[in-house]
ZADO-1210 file (C-alpha; in nm, 4 decimals, padded with zeros to 6 digits):
<atoms>
<atom x="01.1547" y="01.4661" z="02.7174" code="MET" pos="1"/>
<atom x="00.9091" y="01.6161" z="02.9641" code="ASN" pos="2"/>
<atom x="00.5698" y="01.7413" z="02.8506" code="ASN" pos="3"/>
<atom x="00.6521" y="02.1074" z="02.9034" code="ARG" pos="4"/>
<atom x="00.9425" y="02.1015" z="02.6550" code="ILE" pos="5"/>
<atom x="00.7363" y="01.8953" z="02.4121" code="LYS" pos="6"/>
<atom x="00.4611" y="02.1562" z="02.4219" code="ASN" pos="7"/>
<atom x="00.7053" y="02.4422" z="02.3682" code="ILE" pos="8"/>
<atom x="00.8630" y="02.2715" z="02.0668" code="LEU" pos="9"/>
<atom x="00.5236" y="02.1804" z="01.9226" code="HIS" pos="10"/>
<atom x="00.3811" y="02.5317" z="01.9583" code="LYS" pos="11"/>
<atom x="00.6958" y="02.7060" z="01.8350" code="GLY" pos="12"/>
<atom x="00.7329" y="02.4858" z="01.5291" code="ASN" pos="13"/>
<atom x="00.3686" y="02.5191" z="01.4200" code="ALA" pos="14"/>
<atom x="00.2947" y="02.7066" z="01.0977" code="GLU" pos="15"/>
<atom x="00.0659" y="02.9528" z="01.2756" code="ASN" pos="16"/>
<atom x="00.3013" y="03.0108" z="01.5707" code="ALA" pos="17"/>
<atom x="00.3325" y="03.3705" z="01.6857" code="ASP" pos="18"/>
<atom x="00.6574" y="03.5518" z="01.7709" code="ILE" pos="19"/>
<atom x="00.6259" y="03.4779" z="02.1441" code="LYS" pos="20"/>
<atom x="00.5945" y="03.1013" z="02.0842" code="ASP" pos="21"/>
<atom x="00.8953" y="03.0972" z="01.8505" code="ARG" pos="22"/>
<atom x="01.1078" y="03.2992" z="02.0937" code="GLN" pos="23"/>
<atom x="01.0212" y="03.0600" z="02.3757" code="GLU" pos="24"/>
<atom x="01.1167" y="02.7617" z="02.1551" code="MET" pos="25"/>
<atom x="01.4517" y="02.9141" z="02.0506" code="LEU" pos="26"/>
<atom x="01.5294" y="03.0084" z="02.4092" code="ALA" pos="27"/>
<atom x="01.5456" y="02.6390" z="02.4951" code="LEU" pos="28"/>
<atom x="01.8710" y="02.6094" z="02.3009" code="PHE" pos="29"/>
<atom x="02.0432" y="02.8589" z="02.5302" code="HIS" pos="30"/>
<atom x="01.9723" y="02.6644" z="02.8486" code="GLN" pos="31"/>
<atom x="02.2669" y="02.4326" z="02.9307" code="PRO" pos="32"/>
<atom x="02.0538" y="02.2138" z="03.1558" code="GLU" pos="33"/>
<atom x="01.8335" y="02.1289" z="02.8571" code="LYS" pos="34"/>
<atom x="02.1215" y="02.0631" z="02.6173" code="GLU" pos="35"/>
<atom x="02.1432" y="01.6832" z="02.6370" code="TYR" pos="36"/>
<atom x="01.7686" y="01.6375" z="02.6440" code="GLU" pos="37"/>
<atom x="01.7217" y="01.8448" z="02.3283" code="LEU" pos="38"/>
<atom x="02.0177" y="01.6873" z="02.1492" code="LYS" pos="39"/>
<atom x="01.8876" y="01.3395" z="02.2223" code="GLY" pos="40"/>
<atom x="01.5460" y="01.4223" z="02.0834" code="LYS" pos="41"/>
<atom x="01.6862" y="01.5799" z="01.7659" code="LEU" pos="42"/>
<atom x="01.9331" y="01.2985" z="01.6999" code="ILE" pos="43"/>
<atom x="01.6550" y="01.0406" z="01.7496" code="LYS" pos="44"/>
<atom x="01.4359" y="01.2175" z="01.4940" code="GLU" pos="45"/>
<atom x="01.7260" y="01.2517" z="01.2493" code="LEU" pos="46"/>
<atom x="01.7874" y="00.8781" z="01.2778" code="ASP" pos="47"/>
<atom x="01.4227" y="00.8032" z="01.1952" code="GLU" pos="48"/>
<atom x="01.4164" y="01.0092" z="00.8760" code="TRP" pos="49"/>
<atom x="01.3214" y="00.8262" z="00.5601" code="ASN" pos="50"/>
<atom x="01.5458" y="01.0162" z="00.3170" code="VAL" pos="51"/>
<atom x="01.8150" y="00.8931" z="00.0813" code="SER" pos="52"/>
<atom x="02.1813" y="00.9202" z="00.1714" code="GLU" pos="53"/>
<atom x="02.2400" y="01.1434" z="-00.1307" code="ASP" pos="54"/>
<atom x="01.9857" y="01.3917" z="-00.0002" code="PHE" pos="55"/>
<atom x="02.1015" y="01.4082" z="00.3644" code="LEU" pos="56"/>
<atom x="02.3966" y="01.6441" z="00.4353" code="PRO" pos="57"/>
<atom x="02.7181" y="01.5022" z="00.5809" code="ASN" pos="58"/>
<atom x="02.6517" y="01.5919" z="00.9445" code="LEU" pos="59"/>
<atom x="02.9860" y="01.4592" z="01.0673" code="LYS" pos="60"/>
<atom x="03.1876" y="01.6935" z="00.8428" code="LYS" pos="61"/>
<atom x="02.9640" y="01.9911" z="00.9223" code="MET" pos="62"/>
<atom x="02.9954" y="01.9251" z="01.2955" code="PHE" pos="63"/>
<atom x="03.3771" y="01.8940" z="01.2747" code="ALA" pos="64"/>
<atom x="03.4063" y="02.2134" z="01.0692" code="ARG" pos="65"/>
<atom x="03.1960" y="02.4116" z="01.3154" code="LEU" pos="66"/>
<atom x="03.3763" y="02.2773" z="01.6193" code="TRP" pos="67"/>
<atom x="03.7237" y="02.3457" z="01.4724" code="ASN" pos="68"/>
<atom x="03.6219" y="02.7041" z="01.4058" code="THR" pos="69"/>
<atom x="03.5097" y="02.7481" z="01.7662" code="ILE" pos="70"/>
<atom x="03.8298" y="02.5938" z="01.9047" code="GLU" pos="71"/>
<atom x="04.0556" y="02.8177" z="01.6934" code="LYS" pos="72"/>
<atom x="03.8742" y="03.1231" z="01.8146" code="ARG" pos="73"/>
<atom x="03.9082" y="03.0128" z="02.1744" code="GLU" pos="74"/>
<atom x="04.2817" y="02.9439" z="02.1356" code="GLN" pos="75"/>
<atom x="04.3409" y="03.2993" z="02.0177" code="ARG" pos="76"/>
<atom x="04.1727" y="03.4362" z="02.3238" code="LYS" pos="77"/>
<atom x="04.3068" y="03.4560" z="02.6800" code="THR" pos="78"/>
<atom x="03.9826" y="03.4829" z="02.8596" code="LEU" pos="79"/>
<atom x="03.9222" y="03.3566" z="03.2080" code="LYS" pos="80"/>
<atom x="03.7781" y="03.0133" z="03.2660" code="THR" pos="81"/>
<atom x="03.4331" y="03.1434" z="03.3370" code="ARG" pos="82"/>
<atom x="03.4212" y="03.3159" z="02.9966" code="TYR" pos="83"/>
<atom x="03.5470" y="02.9991" z="02.8273" code="LEU" pos="84"/>
<atom x="03.2660" y="02.8090" z="02.9963" code="SER" pos="85"/>
<atom x="03.0167" y="03.0528" z="02.8521" code="VAL" pos="86"/>
<atom x="03.1678" y="03.0083" z="02.5037" code="ALA" pos="87"/>
<atom x="03.1371" y="02.6317" z="02.5280" code="VAL" pos="88"/>
<atom x="02.7736" y="02.6672" z="02.6218" code="ARG" pos="89"/>
<atom x="02.7169" y="02.8910" z="02.3219" code="VAL" pos="90"/>
<atom x="02.8975" y="02.6380" z="02.1016" code="ALA" pos="91"/>
<atom x="02.6717" y="02.3631" z="02.2298" code="ALA" pos="92"/>
<atom x="02.3688" y="02.5772" z="02.1541" code="ALA" pos="93"/>
<atom x="02.5017" y="02.6396" z="01.8027" code="LEU" pos="94"/>
<atom x="02.5494" y="02.2671" z="01.7438" code="VAL" pos="95"/>
<atom x="02.1934" y="02.1967" z="01.8565" code="VAL" pos="96"/>
<atom x="02.0784" y="02.4830" z="01.6358" code="GLY" pos="97"/>
<atom x="02.2661" y="02.3264" z="01.3454" code="LEU" pos="98"/>
<atom x="02.0810" y="01.9987" z="01.3924" code="PHE" pos="99"/>
<atom x="01.7511" y="02.1837" z="01.4210" code="LEU" pos="100"/>
<atom x="01.8238" y="02.3798" z="01.1035" code="GLY" pos="101"/>
<atom x="01.9032" y="02.0655" z="00.9075" code="ILE" pos="102"/>
<atom x="01.5915" y="01.8984" z="01.0468" code="TYR" pos="103"/>
<atom x="01.3582" y="02.1841" z="00.9489" code="VAL" pos="104"/>
<atom x="01.5229" y="02.2366" z="00.6086" code="THR" pos="105"/>
<atom x="01.4997" y="01.8685" z="00.5232" code="SER" pos="106"/>
<atom x="01.1315" y="01.8594" z="00.6129" code="LEU" pos="107"/>
<atom x="01.0660" y="02.1544" z="00.3837" code="VAL" pos="108"/>
<atom x="01.2861" y="02.0406" z="00.0959" code="ASN" pos="109"/>
<atom x="01.2276" y="01.6658" z="00.1148" code="ARG" pos="110"/>
<atom x="01.1172" y="01.5585" z="-00.2350" code="PRO" pos="111"/>
<atom x="00.7672" y="01.4196" z="-00.2648" code="GLU" pos="112"/>
<atom x="00.7506" y="01.0568" z="-00.3853" code="PRO" pos="113"/>
<atom x="00.6745" y="01.0165" z="-00.7553" code="VAL" pos="114"/>
<atom x="00.3914" y="00.7736" z="-00.8242" code="PHE" pos="115"/>
<atom x="00.3559" y="00.5693" z="-01.1409" code="TYR" pos="116"/>
<atom x="00.0304" y="00.4148" z="-01.2595" code="THR" pos="117"/>
<atom x="-00.0161" y="00.0794" z="-01.4318" code="ALA" pos="118"/>
<atom x="-00.3548" y="-00.0011" z="-01.5845" code="HIS" pos="119"/>
<atom x="-00.5102" y="-00.3087" z="-01.7432" code="SER" pos="120"/>
<atom x="-00.8120" y="-00.2178" z="-01.9607" code="PRO" pos="121"/>
<atom x="-01.1311" y="-00.4185" z="-01.9790" code="MET" pos="122"/>
<atom x="-01.0884" y="-00.7382" z="-02.1763" code="GLY" pos="123"/>
<atom x="-00.7182" y="-00.7887" z="-02.1031" code="SER" pos="124"/>
<atom x="-00.4687" y="-00.9142" z="-01.8448" code="VAL" pos="125"/>
<atom x="-00.1389" y="-00.7261" z="-01.8071" code="SER" pos="126"/>
<atom x="00.1940" y="-00.8240" z="-01.6549" code="GLU" pos="127"/>
<atom x="00.4160" y="-00.5632" z="-01.4832" code="TRP" pos="128"/>
<atom x="00.7622" y="-00.5808" z="-01.3288" code="ASN" pos="129"/>
<atom x="00.8478" y="-00.3336" z="-01.0542" code="LEU" pos="130"/>
<atom x="01.2030" y="-00.1963" z="-01.0119" code="PRO" pos="131"/>
<atom x="01.2625" y="-00.4187" z="-00.7043" code="ASP" pos="132"/>
<atom x="01.1948" y="-00.7375" z="-00.9046" code="GLY" pos="133"/>
<atom x="00.8336" y="-00.7875" z="-00.7931" code="THR" pos="134"/>
<atom x="00.6048" y="-00.9336" z="-01.0613" code="VAL" pos="135"/>
<atom x="00.2408" y="-00.8224" z="-01.0820" code="ILE" pos="136"/>
<atom x="-00.0434" y="-00.9504" z="-01.3002" code="PHE" pos="137"/>
<atom x="-00.3323" y="-00.7051" z="-01.3349" code="LEU" pos="138"/>
<atom x="-00.6768" y="-00.8382" z="-01.4148" code="ASN" pos="139"/>
<atom x="-00.9209" y="-00.6625" z="-01.6491" code="SER" pos="140"/>
<atom x="-01.0298" y="-00.3168" z="-01.5359" code="GLY" pos="141"/>
<atom x="-00.7619" y="-00.2944" z="-01.2661" code="SER" pos="142"/>
<atom x="-00.5065" y="-00.0316" z="-01.1705" code="GLU" pos="143"/>
<atom x="-00.2098" y="00.0043" z="-00.9349" code="ILE" pos="144"/>
<atom x="-00.0156" y="00.3100" z="-00.8233" code="ARG" pos="145"/>
<atom x="00.3399" y="00.2586" z="-00.7012" code="TYR" pos="146"/>
<atom x="00.6305" y="00.4819" z="-00.6072" code="SER" pos="147"/>
<atom x="01.0012" y="00.4435" z="-00.6781" code="VAL" pos="148"/>
<atom x="01.1729" y="00.5582" z="-00.3583" code="ASN" pos="149"/>
<atom x="01.5212" y="00.5083" z="-00.2189" code="SER" pos="150"/>
<atom x="01.6444" y="00.1588" z="-00.1363" code="LYS" pos="151"/>
<atom x="01.5690" y="00.2233" z="00.2303" code="LYS" pos="152"/>
<atom x="01.2057" y="00.3278" z="00.1843" code="ALA" pos="153"/>
<atom x="00.9141" y="00.0849" z="00.2252" code="PRO" pos="154"/>
<atom x="00.7692" y="-00.0688" z="-00.0908" code="ARG" pos="155"/>
<atom x="00.4006" y="00.0019" z="-00.1401" code="GLU" pos="156"/>
<atom x="00.1299" y="-00.0070" z="-00.4051" code="VAL" pos="157"/>
<atom x="-00.2298" y="00.1155" z="-00.4110" code="PHE" pos="158"/>
<atom x="-00.4704" y="-00.1265" z="-00.5784" code="LEU" pos="159"/>
<atom x="-00.8064" y="-00.0816" z="-00.7445" code="THR" pos="160"/>
<atom x="-00.9393" y="-00.4019" z="-00.9012" code="GLY" pos="161"/>
<atom x="-00.7597" y="-00.7372" z="-00.8898" code="GLU" pos="162"/>
<atom x="-00.3915" y="-00.8265" z="-00.8949" code="ALA" pos="163"/>
<atom x="-00.1678" y="-01.1275" z="-00.8401" code="TRP" pos="164"/>
<atom x="00.1681" y="-01.0567" z="-00.6753" code="PHE" pos="165"/>
<atom x="00.4991" y="-01.2400" z="-00.6638" code="GLN" pos="166"/>
<atom x="00.6915" y="-01.0180" z="-00.4258" code="VAL" pos="167"/>
<atom x="01.0710" y="-01.0080" z="-00.4285" code="LYS" pos="168"/>
<atom x="01.1963" y="-01.1037" z="-00.0817" code="LYS" pos="169"/>
<atom x="01.3441" y="-00.8226" z="00.1266" code="ASP" pos="170"/>
<atom x="01.2982" y="-00.8530" z="00.5039" code="LYS" pos="171"/>
<atom x="01.4330" y="-00.5029" z="00.5597" code="ARG" pos="172"/>
<atom x="01.1744" y="-00.3443" z="00.3289" code="ARG" pos="173"/>
<atom x="00.8209" y="-00.4827" z="00.3693" code="PRO" pos="174"/>
<atom x="00.5901" y="-00.4744" z="00.0676" code="PHE" pos="175"/>
<atom x="00.2455" y="-00.3254" z="00.1381" code="VAL" pos="176"/>
<atom x="-00.0674" y="-00.3428" z="-00.0788" code="VAL" pos="177"/>
<atom x="-00.3183" y="-00.0714" z="00.0143" code="HIS" pos="178"/>
<atom x="-00.6878" y="-00.1441" z="-00.0481" code="THR" pos="179"/>
<atom x="-01.0027" y="00.0468" z="00.0555" code="PRO" pos="180"/>
<atom x="-01.0702" y="-00.1856" z="00.3520" code="PHE" pos="181"/>
<atom x="-00.7297" y="-00.3022" z="00.4733" code="TYR" pos="182"/>
<atom x="-00.3561" y="-00.3270" z="00.4000" code="ASP" pos="183"/>
<atom x="-00.1660" y="-00.6442" z="00.3078" code="VAL" pos="184"/>
<atom x="00.1954" y="-00.6533" z="00.4313" code="GLN" pos="185"/>
<atom x="00.4542" y="-00.9078" z="00.3159" code="VAL" pos="186"/>
<atom x="00.8298" y="-00.9518" z="00.2853" code="THR" pos="187"/>
<atom x="00.8239" y="-01.2024" z="-00.0013" code="GLY" pos="188"/>
<atom x="00.5434" y="-01.4302" z="-00.1170" code="THR" pos="189"/>
<atom x="00.2757" y="-01.5079" z="-00.3802" code="ARG" pos="190"/>
<atom x="-00.0806" y="-01.3910" z="-00.3269" code="PHE" pos="191"/>
<atom x="-00.3911" y="-01.2505" z="-00.4954" code="ASN" pos="192"/>
<atom x="-00.5913" y="-00.9434" z="-00.3922" code="VAL" pos="193"/>
<atom x="-00.9359" y="-00.8684" z="-00.5333" code="LYS" pos="194"/>
<atom x="-01.0629" y="-00.5180" z="-00.4554" code="ALA" pos="195"/>
<atom x="-01.3065" y="-00.4016" z="-00.7226" code="TYR" pos="196"/>
<atom x="-01.4911" y="-00.0947" z="-00.5952" code="ALA" pos="197"/>
<atom x="-01.8297" y="-00.2085" z="-00.7292" code="GLU" pos="198"/>
<atom x="-01.8141" y="-00.5367" z="-00.5346" code="GLU" pos="199"/>
<atom x="-01.7849" y="-00.3627" z="-00.1945" code="ASN" pos="200"/>
<atom x="-01.5547" y="-00.6284" z="-00.0517" code="ARG" pos="201"/>
<atom x="-01.1842" y="-00.7119" z="-00.0558" code="VAL" pos="202"/>
<atom x="-01.0510" y="-01.0680" z="-00.0770" code="THR" pos="203"/>
<atom x="-00.6908" y="-01.1780" z="-00.0245" code="THR" pos="204"/>
<atom x="-00.5874" y="-01.5313" z="-00.1244" code="THR" pos="205"/>
<atom x="-00.2436" y="-01.6546" z="-00.0170" code="LEU" pos="206"/>
<atom x="-00.0659" y="-01.9064" z="-00.2407" code="GLU" pos="207"/>
<atom x="00.2728" y="-01.9202" z="-00.0711" code="GLU" pos="208"/>
<atom x="00.4500" y="-01.7566" z="00.2224" code="GLY" pos="209"/>
<atom x="00.2871" y="-01.5404" z="00.4870" code="GLU" pos="210"/>
<atom x="00.1039" y="-01.2077" z="00.4894" code="VAL" pos="211"/>
<atom x="-00.0297" y="-00.9796" z="00.7621" code="ILE" pos="212"/>
<atom x="-00.3698" y="-00.8159" z="00.7117" code="ILE" pos="213"/>
<atom x="-00.4213" y="-00.5026" z="00.9179" code="HIS" pos="214"/>
<atom x="-00.6285" y="-00.1856" z="00.9290" code="SER" pos="215"/>
<atom x="-00.6307" y="00.1114" z="01.1643" code="GLU" pos="216"/>
<atom x="-00.9990" y="00.1706" z="01.0845" code="LYS" pos="217"/>
<atom x="-01.1192" y="-00.1791" z="01.1782" code="ASN" pos="218"/>
<atom x="-01.0769" y="-00.2884" z="01.5437" code="PRO" pos="219"/>
<atom x="-01.0746" y="-00.6545" z="01.4364" code="GLU" pos="220"/>
<atom x="-00.7691" y="-00.5902" z="01.2197" code="LEU" pos="221"/>
<atom x="-00.5903" y="-00.3352" z="01.4382" code="ALA" pos="222"/>
<atom x="-00.3368" y="-00.5898" z="01.5649" code="GLU" pos="223"/>
<atom x="-00.3202" y="-00.7740" z="01.2329" code="GLY" pos="224"/>
<atom x="-00.4271" y="-01.1199" z="01.1155" code="ILE" pos="225"/>
<atom x="-00.1577" y="-01.3535" z="00.9857" code="VAL" pos="226"/>
<atom x="-00.2558" y="-01.5627" z="00.6828" code="LEU" pos="227"/>
<atom x="-00.0824" y="-01.8900" z="00.6004" code="LYS" pos="228"/>
<atom x="-00.0530" y="-02.0619" z="00.2622" code="SER" pos="229"/>
<atom x="-00.3903" y="-02.1808" z="00.1332" code="GLY" pos="230"/>
<atom x="-00.5922" y="-01.9331" z="00.3384" code="GLN" pos="231"/>
<atom x="-00.8248" y="-01.6600" z="00.2164" code="GLN" pos="232"/>
<atom x="-00.9518" y="-01.3513" z="00.4016" code="LEU" pos="233"/>
<atom x="-01.2617" y="-01.1626" z="00.2881" code="THR" pos="234"/>
<atom x="-01.3991" y="-00.8409" z="00.4359" code="LEU" pos="235"/>
<atom x="-01.7198" y="-00.6831" z="00.3074" code="ALA" pos="236"/>
<atom x="-01.8103" y="-00.3168" z="00.3479" code="SER" pos="237"/>
<atom x="-02.1152" y="-00.4045" z="00.5597" code="ASP" pos="238"/>
<atom x="-01.9291" y="-00.6474" z="00.7896" code="ALA" pos="239"/>
<atom x="-01.7062" y="-00.5741" z="01.0877" code="GLU" pos="240"/>
<atom x="-01.5567" y="-00.9215" z="01.1213" code="ASN" pos="241"/>
<atom x="-01.3343" y="-01.0587" z="00.8437" code="PRO" pos="242"/>
<atom x="-01.3948" y="-01.4134" z="00.7197" code="GLU" pos="243"/>
<atom x="-01.0967" y="-01.6505" z="00.6952" code="VAL" pos="244"/>
<atom x="-01.1249" y="-01.9855" z="00.5110" code="ASN" pos="245"/>
<atom x="-00.9071" y="-02.2652" z="00.3781" code="GLU" pos="246"/>
<atom x="-00.9412" y="-02.2664" z="-00.0029" code="VAL" pos="247"/>
<atom x="-00.8031" y="-02.4144" z="-00.3222" code="ASN" pos="248"/>
<atom x="-00.6008" y="-02.1097" z="-00.4279" code="THR" pos="249"/>
<atom x="-00.5898" y="-02.2240" z="-00.7910" code="ARG" pos="250"/>
<atom x="-00.9613" y="-02.1454" z="-00.8270" code="TRP" pos="251"/>
<atom x="-00.8943" y="-01.7797" z="-00.7439" code="PHE" pos="252"/>
<atom x="-00.5660" y="-01.7210" z="-00.9282" code="THR" pos="253"/>
<atom x="-00.6179" y="-01.9093" z="-01.2571" code="ALA" pos="254"/>
<atom x="-00.7320" y="-01.5883" z="-01.4286" code="TRP" pos="255"/>
<atom x="-00.3699" y="-01.4762" z="-01.4702" code="LYS" pos="256"/>
<atom x="-00.3145" y="-01.7821" z="-01.6945" code="ASP" pos="257"/>
<atom x="-00.6197" y="-01.6908" z="-01.9063" code="ASN" pos="258"/>
<atom x="-00.8255" y="-01.9604" z="-01.7346" code="LYS" pos="259"/>
<atom x="-01.1657" y="-01.9547" z="-01.5643" code="LEU" pos="260"/>
<atom x="-01.2433" y="-02.2163" z="-01.2989" code="ILE" pos="261"/>
<atom x="-01.6066" y="-02.2117" z="-01.1926" code="LEU" pos="262"/>
<atom x="-01.7117" y="-02.4036" z="-00.8818" code="VAL" pos="263"/>
<atom x="-02.0848" y="-02.3818" z="-00.8140" code="ASN" pos="264"/>
<atom x="-02.0712" y="-02.0211" z="-00.9325" code="MET" pos="265"/>
<atom x="-02.4016" y="-01.8318" z="-00.9724" code="PRO" pos="266"/>
<atom x="-02.4621" y="-01.6955" z="-01.3203" code="LEU" pos="267"/>
<atom x="-02.4924" y="-01.3525" z="-01.1583" code="LYS" pos="268"/>
<atom x="-02.1240" y="-01.3618" z="-01.0564" code="GLU" pos="269"/>
<atom x="-02.0119" y="-01.5266" z="-01.3785" code="LEU" pos="270"/>
<atom x="-02.1617" y="-01.2450" z="-01.5855" code="ILE" pos="271"/>
<atom x="-01.9454" y="-00.9932" z="-01.4002" code="VAL" pos="272"/>
<atom x="-01.6334" y="-01.1995" z="-01.4735" code="LEU" pos="273"/>
<atom x="-01.7226" y="-01.2320" z="-01.8421" code="LEU" pos="274"/>
<atom x="-01.7876" y="-00.8591" z="-01.8790" code="GLU" pos="275"/>
<atom x="-01.4367" y="-00.7852" z="-01.7509" code="ARG" pos="276"/>
<atom x="-01.2676" y="-01.0673" z="-01.9385" code="LYS" pos="277"/>
<atom x="-01.4194" y="-00.9948" z="-02.2801" code="TYR" pos="278"/>
<atom x="-01.4996" y="-00.6230" z="-02.2463" code="GLY" pos="279"/>
<atom x="-01.8707" y="-00.6651" z="-02.3214" code="VAL" pos="280"/>
<atom x="-02.2011" y="-00.5841" z="-02.1515" code="GLU" pos="281"/>
<atom x="-02.4684" y="-00.8362" z="-02.0551" code="PHE" pos="282"/>
<atom x="-02.8394" y="-00.7633" z="-02.0452" code="VAL" pos="283"/>
<atom x="-03.0490" y="-01.0222" z="-01.8631" code="VAL" pos="284"/>
<atom x="-03.4072" y="-01.0413" z="-01.9865" code="LYS" pos="285"/>
<atom x="-03.5176" y="-01.2979" z="-01.7262" code="ASP" pos="286"/>
<atom x="-03.3727" y="-01.2421" z="-01.3783" code="GLU" pos="287"/>
<atom x="-03.4576" y="-01.5959" z="-01.2707" code="ASN" pos="288"/>
<atom x="-03.1551" y="-01.7245" z="-01.4639" code="VAL" pos="289"/>
<atom x="-02.9203" y="-01.5278" z="-01.2357" code="LEU" pos="290"/>
<atom x="-02.9616" y="-01.7977" z="-00.9713" code="ASN" pos="291"/>
<atom x="-02.8456" y="-02.0773" z="-01.2025" code="TYR" pos="292"/>
<atom x="-02.5096" y="-02.2266" z="-01.0954" code="HIS" pos="293"/>
<atom x="-02.2161" y="-02.3437" z="-01.3064" code="CYS" pos="294"/>
<atom x="-01.9300" y="-02.5902" z="-01.2632" code="ASP" pos="295"/>
<atom x="-01.6802" y="-02.5634" z="-01.5476" code="ALA" pos="296"/>
<atom x="-01.3254" y="-02.4866" z="-01.6571" code="THR" pos="297"/>
<atom x="-01.2593" y="-02.2567" z="-01.9527" code="PHE" pos="298"/>
<atom x="-00.9275" y="-02.1684" z="-02.1147" code="GLN" pos="299"/>
<atom x="-00.8744" y="-01.9903" z="-02.4429" code="GLY" pos="300"/>
<atom x="-01.2343" y="-02.0038" z="-02.5664" code="GLU" pos="301"/>
<atom x="-01.3767" y="-01.7142" z="-02.7621" code="THR" pos="302"/>
<atom x="-01.6822" y="-01.5453" z="-02.6166" code="LEU" pos="303"/>
<atom x="-01.9150" y="-01.7181" z="-02.8646" code="ILE" pos="304"/>
<atom x="-01.7607" y="-02.0577" z="-02.7885" code="GLU" pos="305"/>
<atom x="-01.8001" y="-01.9994" z="-02.4154" code="LEU" pos="306"/>
<atom x="-02.1622" y="-01.8869" z="-02.4514" code="MET" pos="307"/>
<atom x="-02.2449" y="-02.1937" z="-02.6605" code="ASP" pos="308"/>
<atom x="-02.0985" y="-02.4147" z="-02.3850" code="ILE" pos="309"/>
<atom x="-02.3031" y="-02.2351" z="-02.1188" code="LEU" pos="310"/>
<atom x="-02.6132" y="-02.2685" z="-02.3342" code="LYS" pos="311"/>
<atom x="-02.5604" y="-02.6427" z="-02.3419" code="GLY" pos="312"/>
<atom x="-02.4986" y="-02.6612" z="-01.9664" code="MET" pos="313"/>
<atom x="-02.7862" y="-02.4588" z="-01.8237" code="ILE" pos="314"/>
<atom x="-03.1293" y="-02.3566" z="-01.9457" code="ALA" pos="315"/>
<atom x="-03.0390" y="-02.0228" z="-02.1072" code="ILE" pos="316"/>
<atom x="-03.0340" y="-01.8738" z="-02.4537" code="ASP" pos="317"/>
<atom x="-02.8437" y="-01.5686" z="-02.5765" code="TYR" pos="318"/>
<atom x="-02.8270" y="-01.3159" z="-02.8585" code="LYS" pos="319"/>
<atom x="-02.5317" y="-01.0887" z="-02.9488" code="ILE" pos="320"/>
<atom x="-02.6006" y="-00.7317" z="-03.0537" code="ALA" pos="321"/>
<atom x="-02.2734" y="-00.5409" z="-03.1053" code="GLY" pos="322"/>
<atom x="-02.0947" y="-00.5300" z="-02.7687" code="GLN" pos="323"/>
<atom x="-02.4093" y="-00.6341" z="-02.5839" code="THR" pos="324"/>
<atom x="-02.5189" y="-00.9893" z="-02.5058" code="ILE" pos="325"/>
<atom x="-02.8825" y="-01.0511" z="-02.4207" code="GLU" pos="326"/>
<atom x="-02.9530" y="-01.3527" z="-02.2011" code="ILE" pos="327"/>
<atom x="-03.2950" y="-01.5108" z="-02.1784" code="THR" pos="328"/>
<atom x="-03.4306" y="-01.8280" z="-02.0218" code="SER" pos="329"/>
<atom x="-03.4668" y="-02.1316" z="-02.2460" code="ASP" pos="330"/>
<atom x="-03.7994" y="-02.2508" z="-02.1171" code="LYS" pos="331"/>
<atom x="-03.7969" y="-02.5504" z="-02.3480" code="THR" pos="332"/>
<atom x="-03.5291" y="-02.7140" z="-02.1315" code="ARG" pos="333"/>
<atom x="-03.4872" y="-02.7792" z="-01.7627" code="LYS" pos="334"/>
<atom x="-03.2131" y="-02.6003" z="-01.5756" code="LYS" pos="335"/>
<atom x="-02.9138" y="-02.8147" z="-01.5007" code="GLY" pos="336"/>
<atom x="-02.5914" y="-02.9604" z="-01.6295" code="GLY" pos="337"/>
<atom x="-02.2256" y="-02.9011" z="-01.5593" code="ALA" pos="338"/>
<atom x="-01.8974" y="-02.9196" z="-01.7403" code="MET" pos="339"/>
<atom x="-01.5471" y="-02.9673" z="-01.6059" code="LYS" pos="340"/>
</atoms>
C-alpha cells in the first residue's frame, strides 16, 4: 500500500483525529481503484490477529448474508448496466466497510490477558505446573507472572528471582521468559534463569535443548544468541557484552533438589544464598571473612548443622540471635579447609 493511503488511514484512525481526517479516511472506501489495495491490507491484518476462534465473528457467513441481500435487491430492479455497475461498487465498499468495522470493534473489545502470579517466599522452594504442561521450580524469594491465553497465543512468563523450567514442547507456540535484561525464547527444553533484582545481573544456564537469548535494548542481543546444552550466558547491568561459558549445569540447578553445591564460592556470595534458603539475616562483624572461599556440598542440613560445618572448614565463628546470625573471624585458627 502506498505511503499516501497509509498516512490517511493512520491519521483517520487516530484517537485525536478530527472530522476532516475521518472523512478523508472513509472516502477511500468509495474509490473503486483503491478497492483491492484496501481489501488486501485489511485481510492481512485480520489474518495476523491474535484472538481466539470463539471471539472472532464468522466472517464467511456474514459476507454471504450481505452479498445475498445485495443480489436479491439487484434482481428486483431493472436498471441499466451503468447503474448496476454503480451498485456493485457500493457493495464492494460495504464489504470493505464490514471488514473495517469488525477490525475496529475487535480491537476495542478484545479481552485483556489475565495474569496469574506464583510466589515462593524466603526459605522455601516451590513447584508449579502451568496449564500447558510446563513445570517450574521457584527458588526462595522468587515470583513469576503468567497468562492463560488461547491455544494459539504465545506462552510467556515474567520472572523476578530464580526459576528452573522444564518447558512442554510446542514448536507452534514458543515459550518466552521475560527478565529485566533480556528475553529467553524456547520451544521445549530444560534451563535455569537467575534474575534477582538486587544482584544486577541475569544468568541463564541451559541443561538440555536450545534457547535463544535476545533483547531489543541491547545491540549485542538484537539478533539473538543461541545457547546449546551445557552453556551459560550472564549479562550484568554495567556490561554491554554478554558472557557465554561452558559450565557444569548441575552446580547451578541443584537448588531445586534442596542441594547446595559450592565450588570456590566466596563467603560473601554464600551468605546471600543462605539468607534466601533459610529465611534469616546475616550480620558480618569482620568484613575480611567475606573473601574466604568454600568448596562443599550440602543437602538437607539444618542451618545450625551447616554453620557448624562451615566453622570447621574456614576460620569463622558465629552466634545466633533470633533470626539473625552474627559472623566473626576466628583468629585462633588459620583460614582454610574444604569439604565435598
